[in-house]
N, C-alpha and C positions, 0 to 999 in steps of 0.2 A: 711380641718376641717373633722374630723371623727365624727361619730355618730352612734347610735343604736336606734332600733324601739322597744320599750316595749309594753305592752299589751294595754296601755291608752294613750301612748305619745311617741314622739321622743325627745331622749335626746342628746344634741350636747357636743362635747368636750370643755373644758373650754378655754376661751381666757386669763386666768391668770395661767401660769404654776404650781402655789402653789396648785392649785386644781386638778391636774392631779391624785392624788392618790384617791381622793374622786371620781372622775370620773370612775376610774378603779373598784373601789368597786361597784358602782352602775351597771357599764356593767357586772361585775362578777355575781351579785345576781339578775339582772332583770329578768331572767328566772324563779326564785323560788319565788320571792315577787313582781314582776311587776304588777301593777294593784291595789295593795293593798293601804289601806290609809298609812301604813307606808312608803312604797315606794314613795308614791306622796308626802308625807311630806318631805322626804330626797331630793327627786328631785327640791322641790320648796325651800329648804334651800340652796341646791347646786346653784341654779340658781341665788337666791339672792346674795350669797356671790360672785359669778363670777361678777355680776353687780357692787356690792359695791367696790370690790377690782380693777376692771377695771377703775371705776371711780376715785379712789384714785391714780392709776398710773398715770392717764392722767393729775392729777394737779401738 
């Protein structure tokens, strides 16, 4: 499992392959916008989607 450290948090790679492009965008732009409210909102959305999609796959 890969991850990157941003200014305010650690972001882990998704457990659902569909979110890999979203993860790559976060990883690409974390240096520029990491720690901002926008970045935090994007990461929270990404983590929520990963959770929901993983739950759907398990059912």
